[in-house]
C-alpha positions as CSV (number, residue, x, y, z in Angstrom):
1,M,-1.0,12.5,11.7
2,I,-3.9,14.7,12.5
3,I,-6.4,13.0,14.8
4,A,-9.8,15.1,16.0
5,K,-12.7,14.0,18.2
6,D,-15.2,14.3,15.2
7,P,-15.4,13.9,11.4
8,E,-16.5,17.2,10.9
9,K,-13.6,18.7,12.5
10,L,-11.2,16.0,11.2
11,Q,-12.2,17.6,7.4
12,R,-11.5,21.2,8.2
13,L,-8.1,20.2,9.6
14,L,-7.1,18.3,6.5
15,A,-8.4,20.9,4.2
16,S,-6.2,23.4,5.9
17,K,-3.0,21.6,6.2
18,I,-3.6,20.8,2.1
19,L,-4.0,24.8,1.9
20,D,-0.6,24.9,3.3
21,E,1.3,22.3,1.8
22,N,-0.4,21.7,-1.5
23,T,1.3,21.4,-4.9
24,K,-0.7,22.0,-7.9
25,F,-1.5,19.5,-10.4
26,K,-4.3,20.1,-13.6
27,T,-6.0,16.9,-13.8
28,R,-9.2,16.1,-16.3
29,Y,-11.1,16.8,-13.5
30,G,-9.9,20.3,-12.8
31,K,-6.6,22.1,-11.6
32,E,-6.3,20.9,-8.1
33,L,-4.3,21.7,-4.9
34,R,-2.3,18.3,-3.5
35,G,-1.3,17.5,-0.1
36,K,1.3,14.7,0.9
37,P,-0.1,11.4,2.1
38,Q,-2.0,11.8,5.4
39,L,-3.3,9.6,8.1
40,V,-6.2,10.7,9.9
41,V,-8.1,9.5,12.8
42,S,-11.3,10.4,14.3
43,E,-12.0,9.3,17.7
44,N,-15.9,8.9,17.1
45,P,-17.4,6.9,14.5
46,Y,-20.1,8.8,12.6
47,S,-23.5,6.9,12.0
48,D,-25.3,9.1,9.1
49,F,-25.6,6.3,6.6
50,H,-27.0,7.0,3.3
51,P,-27.1,3.5,1.1
52,D,-27.2,5.4,-2.4
53,S,-24.4,8.0,-1.9
54,S,-23.1,8.4,-5.1
55,G,-19.6,8.4,-3.0
56,W,-20.1,4.7,-2.6
57,R,-20.1,3.6,-5.9
58,A,-17.0,2.5,-8.1
59,C,-17.2,0.8,-11.6
60,D,-20.9,0.9,-11.8
61,E,-21.0,-1.3,-8.3
62,R,-21.8,0.1,-5.0
63,Y,-19.4,-0.8,-2.4
64,A,-21.6,-2.7,-0.4
65,E,-21.9,-5.4,-2.7
66,R,-18.3,-5.9,-2.5
67,V,-17.8,-6.4,1.0
68,D,-20.8,-7.7,2.3
69,G,-19.7,-11.4,2.1
70,S,-16.4,-10.2,3.7
71,I,-18.1,-8.4,6.7
72,R,-20.0,-11.5,7.5
73,D,-16.5,-13.6,7.6
74,A,-15.2,-10.1,9.7
75,I,-18.0,-10.5,12.4
76,E,-17.2,-14.8,12.8
77,K,-13.7,-14.5,13.1
78,L,-13.9,-11.6,15.5
79,K,-16.3,-13.5,17.7
80,K,-13.4,-16.7,17.8
81,V,-10.9,-14.6,18.1
82,P,-11.1,-10.9,18.9
83,Y,-7.3,-10.2,19.1
84,T,-6.8,-11.6,15.5
85,R,-4.5,-9.3,13.0
86,R,-6.4,-11.0,10.0
87,V,-9.5,-9.1,9.6
88,S,-8.9,-6.8,6.5
89,I,-11.6,-6.4,3.5
90,P,-10.1,-5.7,0.0
91,V,-12.6,-3.1,-2.0
92,W,-10.4,-2.9,-5.0
93,R,-10.3,-5.3,-7.5
94,P,-7.4,-5.9,-10.4
95,K,-10.0,-5.1,-13.1
96,D,-10.9,-1.4,-11.6
97,H,-7.8,-0.5,-13.8
98,L,-10.0,-1.4,-16.8
99,C,-13.0,1.4,-15.9
100,N,-13.0,5.0,-15.5
101,T,-14.3,5.3,-11.8
102,P,-12.1,3.2,-9.7
103,P,-12.8,2.9,-5.9
104,A,-11.5,5.4,-3.9
105,I,-11.5,3.1,-0.9
106,T,-9.5,0.4,-1.5
107,E,-9.1,-1.6,1.8
108,M,-10.4,-1.8,5.4
109,S,-8.9,-3.1,8.3
110,L,-10.3,-4.1,11.8
111,L,-7.9,-4.4,14.9
112,F,-9.5,-5.0,18.6
113,S,-6.9,-2.5,20.6
114,N,-7.5,-1.1,23.8
115,E,-10.7,-2.8,24.5
116,K,-12.3,-1.2,21.5
117,L,-12.6,-2.4,17.6
118,H,-11.3,0.0,16.0
119,I,-11.2,0.3,11.6
120,T,-8.6,1.8,9.3
121,A,-9.7,2.4,5.6
122,F,-6.7,2.7,2.7
123,L,-7.7,5.4,0.3
124,R,-5.8,5.8,-2.8
125,S,-7.3,9.2,-3.7
126,M,-9.8,11.9,-1.8
127,D,-11.2,15.1,-2.5
128,V,-11.5,16.4,1.0
129,V,-14.3,18.9,0.2
130,N,-16.7,16.7,-1.6
131,Y,-16.4,13.2,-0.8
132,F,-14.5,13.5,2.7
133,M,-17.8,12.9,4.8
134,P,-19.4,10.3,2.5
135,N,-16.5,8.0,2.7
136,F,-16.0,8.5,5.9
137,S,-19.6,7.7,6.8
138,F,-19.1,4.4,4.6
139,V,-16.0,3.3,6.7
140,S,-17.6,4.1,10.1
141,H,-20.8,2.4,9.3
142,V,-18.7,-0.9,8.2
143,L,-17.3,-0.5,11.8
144,E,-20.5,-0.1,13.5
145,S,-21.7,-3.3,11.9
146,V,-19.2,-5.4,12.7
147,S,-18.9,-4.3,16.1
148,E,-22.5,-4.9,16.8
149,S,-22.9,-8.2,15.4
150,S,-19.5,-9.2,17.0
151,G,-20.4,-7.8,20.6
152,L,-17.1,-5.4,20.4
153,E,-17.0,-1.9,21.5
154,A,-16.7,0.5,18.6
155,G,-13.7,2.7,18.8
156,S,-12.1,5.1,16.4
157,V,-12.0,5.5,12.5
158,G,-8.8,6.0,10.5
159,M,-8.4,6.7,7.2
160,L,-4.9,6.5,5.3
161,I,-5.2,9.0,2.4
162,A,-2.5,8.9,-0.2
163,I,-3.4,11.9,-2.4
164,P,-5.6,14.3,-0.3
165,H,-6.7,17.0,-2.7
166,I,-8.8,20.2,-3.1
167,Y,-9.7,21.4,-6.4
168,E,-9.4,25.2,-7.0
169,R,-12.8,25.8,-7.8
170,D,-13.8,24.5,-4.1
171,I,-11.2,26.7,-2.2
172,E,-13.9,29.1,-1.2
173,R,-15.8,26.7,0.7
174,V,-12.9,25.5,2.9
175,E,-12.9,27.0,6.3
176,K,-9.3,27.8,7.1
177,V,-8.3,26.7,11.0
178,R,-5.3,25.9,12.9
179,Y,-4.2,22.3,13.2
180,K,-2.1,20.6,14.8
181,E,-0.1,17.3,13.6
182,H,0.7,14.4,15.8
183,F,4.1,12.9,15.8
184,D,6.0,10.2,17.2
185,Y,3.4,7.8,19.3
186,H,-0.5,8.6,20.2
187,K,-2.7,5.7,21.4
188,L,-4.3,6.3,18.3
189,G,-1.7,5.8,15.6
190,T,2.5,6.7,15.5
191,H,4.0,8.7,12.8
192,I,7.4,8.6,12.3
193,V,9.5,10.9,9.9
194,E,13.0,10.2,9.1
195,D,15.7,10.7,6.5
196,Y,16.6,6.8,5.9
197,I,15.1,3.7,6.1
198,S,18.0,2.3,8.4
199,S,17.0,4.9,11.0
200,A,13.1,4.6,10.3
201,W,13.4,1.0,11.1
202,H,15.1,2.0,14.2
203,S,12.8,4.8,15.2
204,A,9.9,1.9,14.8
205,L,11.5,-0.5,16.7
206,E,11.9,1.9,19.4
207,N,8.5,3.1,19.6
208,I,7.2,-0.3,19.7
209,Y,9.3,-1.5,22.5
210,H,9.1,1.1,24.8
211,N,5.2,2.1,24.0
212,G,3.6,-1.1,22.9
213,D,0.9,-3.4,24.5
214,V,1.2,-6.7,25.2
215,K,-1.2,-9.2,23.3
216,R,-1.7,-13.1,22.3
217,T,-1.0,-14.1,18.6
218,E,-2.6,-16.8,16.4
219,W,0.9,-18.0,16.2
220,G,1.2,-19.7,19.3
221,E,0.3,-22.9,18.7
222,L,2.7,-23.1,15.8
223,F,5.8,-20.9,16.7
224,E,7.1,-21.4,20.1
225,G,8.1,-17.8,21.0
226,Q,5.4,-15.9,19.3
227,E,2.5,-16.7,21.7
228,E,2.6,-13.2,22.6
229,S,3.7,-9.5,20.8
230,K,4.0,-5.9,21.6
231,F,2.6,-3.8,19.2
232,L,1.8,-0.5,18.0
233,H,-2.2,-0.1,16.4
234,R,-1.5,1.7,13.3
235,M,2.1,2.9,12.4
236,L,3.0,5.4,9.7
237,V,6.9,5.7,8.4
238,E,7.5,8.3,6.4
239,V,11.1,8.6,4.5
240,R,12.5,11.8,3.2
241,N,15.9,10.5,1.5
242,P,15.2,6.9,1.1
243,E,17.9,6.2,-1.6
244,E,20.6,6.6,1.5
245,N,21.5,4.7,4.5
246,Q,19.2,1.7,3.4
247,I,20.2,-1.1,5.4
248,H,20.7,-0.8,9.3
249,D,23.9,-1.7,10.7
250,K,22.0,-4.6,12.9
251,A,19.3,-5.3,10.3
252,P,18.9,-9.0,10.4
253,F,19.0,-10.0,6.5
254,T,22.0,-9.0,4.2
255,K,21.7,-6.7,1.0
256,K,22.1,-9.9,-1.4
257,Y,18.6,-11.4,0.3
258,G,16.8,-8.0,0.4
259,V,17.6,-7.3,-3.5
260,E,16.3,-11.2,-4.4
261,Y,13.2,-10.7,-2.1
262,A,12.6,-7.6,-3.9
263,H,13.2,-9.1,-7.2
264,D,11.4,-12.3,-7.3
265,Y,8.7,-11.9,-4.7
266,V,7.9,-8.3,-5.0
267,I,8.5,-7.1,-8.5
268,H,8.7,-9.7,-10.7
269,A,11.9,-7.5,-11.8
270,R,12.6,-9.7,-15.0
271,S,9.3,-8.5,-16.7
272,I,9.3,-5.5,-14.9
273,D,9.3,-3.4,-18.5
274,R,6.6,-5.7,-20.0
275,E,2.9,-7.1,-19.1
276,V,2.8,-10.6,-17.2
277,K,0.6,-12.8,-19.3
278,E,1.2,-16.0,-17.3
279,N,1.6,-17.5,-14.3
280,I,4.7,-16.9,-12.1
281,L,4.2,-18.7,-9.0
282,K,7.0,-21.3,-8.3
283,E,6.1,-24.9,-7.2
284,G,5.1,-24.9,-3.4
285,E,4.2,-20.9,-3.3
286,T,0.8,-20.3,-2.5
287,Y,1.1,-16.5,-3.6
288,T,3.5,-14.0,-3.8
289,Y,3.0,-10.0,-3.4
290,A,4.3,-9.8,-7.3
291,E,2.3,-12.5,-8.6
292,R,-0.9,-10.8,-7.0
293,A,0.5,-7.7,-8.5
294,R,0.9,-8.8,-11.8
295,Y,-1.0,-12.3,-12.5
296,C,-3.4,-14.2,-10.3
297,E,-4.6,-17.3,-11.6
298,R,-7.5,-17.2,-9.1
299,D,-8.8,-13.7,-10.9
300,D,-11.7,-14.0,-13.2
301,I,-10.2,-10.8,-15.1
302,K,-6.5,-11.1,-15.1
303,V,-4.4,-7.8,-15.0
304,D,-1.0,-6.9,-14.9
305,Q,-1.5,-4.1,-12.2
306,L,2.0,-3.2,-12.1
307,Y,2.2,-2.9,-15.5
308,M,-1.1,-0.7,-15.7
309,V,0.2,1.6,-13.3
310,I,3.6,2.4,-15.2
311,Q,1.7,2.7,-18.1
312,K,-0.7,5.2,-16.5
313,L,1.8,7.4,-14.9
314,R,3.8,7.4,-18.4
315,E,1.1,9.3,-20.1
316,R,0.1,11.5,-16.8
317,K,2.3,11.7,-14.0
318,E,-0.5,13.3,-12.1
319,R,-3.1,10.2,-12.1
320,R,-4.5,9.3,-8.8
321,D,-6.0,6.0,-9.8
322,C,-2.4,4.3,-9.8
323,Y,-3.2,1.6,-6.9
324,V,-1.9,-2.3,-7.3
325,G,-4.0,-4.3,-4.8
326,I,-2.5,-7.5,-3.4
327,S,-5.5,-8.5,-1.3
328,R,-8.3,-10.4,-2.4
329,P,-11.8,-11.3,-0.9
330,W,-11.0,-14.8,-0.1
331,D,-7.9,-14.1,2.0
332,I,-10.2,-13.3,5.0
333,L,-10.8,-17.1,5.4
334,S,-7.2,-17.6,5.0
335,D,-4.8,-18.5,8.0
336,E,-2.1,-16.8,6.2
337,P,-3.4,-13.9,4.3
338,P,-0.8,-11.4,2.8
339,C,0.5,-8.9,5.3
340,L,0.8,-6.3,2.4
341,R,-2.6,-5.5,0.8
342,G,-1.9,-2.8,-1.5
343,Y,0.1,0.1,-2.7
344,Q,-0.1,3.7,-4.4
345,L,2.0,5.1,-6.7
346,G,1.9,8.7,-7.2
347,F,3.4,12.4,-7.0
348,W,3.3,15.1,-4.4
349,R,6.2,17.4,-4.7
350,K,8.0,14.0,-5.8
351,F,7.0,11.0,-6.9
352,F,6.4,8.8,-4.1
353,G,5.2,5.1,-3.2
354,I,3.0,4.4,-0.1
355,F,2.6,0.8,1.0
356,Y,-0.2,-0.6,3.4
357,M,0.0,-3.6,5.6
358,R,-2.7,-5.2,7.7
359,S,0.2,-6.5,9.8
360,N,4.1,-6.7,10.1
361,D,6.6,-8.3,12.2
362,A,8.7,-5.3,12.9
363,Y,12.2,-7.1,14.0
364,G,11.9,-9.9,11.2
365,A,10.1,-8.8,8.2
366,M,9.8,-4.9,8.3
367,H,13.2,-3.8,7.4
368,A,13.6,-6.5,4.8
369,N,9.9,-5.2,3.4
370,M,10.9,-1.6,3.8
371,Y,13.9,-2.1,1.4
372,A,12.1,-4.2,-1.1
373,F,8.9,-2.2,-1.4
374,N,11.4,1.1,-1.9
375,L,13.3,-0.7,-4.3
376,L,10.2,-1.1,-6.5
377,T,9.6,2.6,-5.8
378,D,12.9,3.4,-7.1
379,Y,12.8,1.5,-10.3
380,V,9.6,3.2,-11.4
381,S,10.8,6.2,-10.5
382,Q,14.0,5.6,-12.5
383,M,12.3,4.2,-15.2
384,L,10.0,6.7,-16.2
385,G,12.6,9.6,-15.5
386,F,11.1,11.0,-12.3
387,G,14.3,11.4,-10.3
388,S,14.4,11.0,-6.5
389,H,11.5,9.6,-4.4
390,Y,9.9,9.8,-0.6
391,Y,8.8,6.4,0.7
392,F,5.8,5.8,2.9
393,H,5.3,2.6,5.1
394,F,2.3,1.9,6.8
395,S,1.5,-1.1,9.3
396,L,-2.3,-1.6,11.1
397,D,-0.6,-3.8,13.8
398,A,3.4,-3.2,13.7
399,H,4.9,-6.0,16.5
400,I,7.8,-7.3,18.0
401,Y,7.3,-11.0,19.2
402,G,8.0,-12.3,22.5
403,E,10.9,-13.8,21.2
404,F,12.6,-11.2,19.9
405,V,12.4,-8.7,23.0
406,D,15.7,-9.3,23.8
407,S,17.3,-9.0,20.0
408,V,15.4,-5.6,20.0
409,R,17.0,-4.5,23.5
410,E,20.3,-4.9,21.9
411,I,19.8,-3.1,19.0
412,L,18.3,-0.1,21.1
413,E,20.5,-0.1,24.3
414,P,23.7,-2.1,23.4
415,E,25.8,-3.8,26.3
416,T,28.7,-1.8,26.5
417,P,32.0,-2.9,28.5
418,S,32.6,-0.6,31.7
419,Y,36.2,1.1,31.7
420,L,37.5,-1.8,34.4
421,E,35.8,-4.0,31.7
422,K,38.2,-3.0,29.5
423,I,41.3,-2.8,31.8
424,N,41.1,-6.2,33.0
425,K,40.7,-7.3,29.6
426,G,43.7,-5.9,28.4
C-alpha cells in the first residue's frame, strides 16, 4: 500500500515501485513493465476535472453517462444513512467483454469513516504514466460531487489497481524517487501479507479487533447483535502460498461447506469449461455470484463473463481485460446488494486472482469467501496450465459484528488453564 498527500506524488511513488518490481510482458500495445496489484491512497482529492478526457471513455461511452444515475442514488442514500456500506457504483457492464476498449475503472465505492466521506475505485488495469491522473481525477470528481450534495466532508481517494504497468517507451518519462510501502494498519487502509489463507484470516481478525472503529449498521433492526460493528476501512490481503494451509482450525465453516459454496454460489463449477446460456438460479434465490458472473436474466446483453475470461487467457495470458463484474447499476437501490463487486484474473510473476468486496463480515464470512474465491482462481490456473498462483482479497469495510467480538477474542487470545487449575483437575 502506498499513501501520499497528493495524487502527483502518489503517481511518482507508484511508477518508481513498478520499475523496481516489474515483470516484462509483450502486449498488443507494446512492451510493458508490469507491477503487482497495488492499493494506492491520496489523502486529498483532486479537482482538475476535464469532462472530455479520453481517459474517461469506454466502449464509445463516457464514464459519466454510465454512473450519473447511480451518483444521484448514492447521494440520497448517504443523506439518509451516512454510515451505510451499500453505496458502491459499478462502471463495468458484462457487454464490455465484447468491445476493444473496456473501462479501466470498474467500480467506485463510497464510505463514511473518521468524519469524512472517502472513495475507493477498482481498476482492472492502469497505464501509470499516461492515465494515472485522468483516472484519479474522475474518481476524485465523483467524490467531490457526492460530498458536496450530501453535505459530508470529502476525504481520501483510494485506487486498487489490479495490473499497474508502464510501457518501455515511457521509461524515460518516469522520475525515479524513493518510496515507502505501508504494511499492517493505517487509518486510510490496512495491507496484510501472509503465506497462507488461514494465517491471513487470523491477521485480518487481529487487525480489526485491535484497531477497528465502532459504528452503527443497517442490520440492527433485523438481527439482534448486529446493531454495531468494529470495522477497518480498506483492507488488502495478499496471500503468497494460497494452495497450502487453507482453513484455520477455528474457522466457522467446514471444508465440505467451502467447496459446495464455491462450486454452487461462486463458480457454477459444473459448467466451468463451457458457456452458460440459461438461467442458473435456484428457486428462492435473488442472485448468486455465479449467476452474475455467468448468466444474468436482467442483463440486456447476456455474457458468460467467466467463460470469456478463460478464453481470453487461453489466447494470451498477458491480457489485462480479464475482469468479471458481479455488481449491477440496480444494486444501489437494494437492501441486500452483493458484497462481492467483481474480480480480475491476470499475471504478474505468477497467475493471480484479485477480488473486490464492498463489505465483508470478517468472522462470519471472510474466511469462506477467501477459500471459495481462491478455489476459483486455482481451478482456472490449473485448467490453463499456469501452475501455482497468488491470491489477493480486498474489503472496503472489513468488520466484526458486536455479537461475534467474544468469539474473535477467543481465537486471538484463547484462555488456557493455569498450572494450579491443571493440578486441581488432575
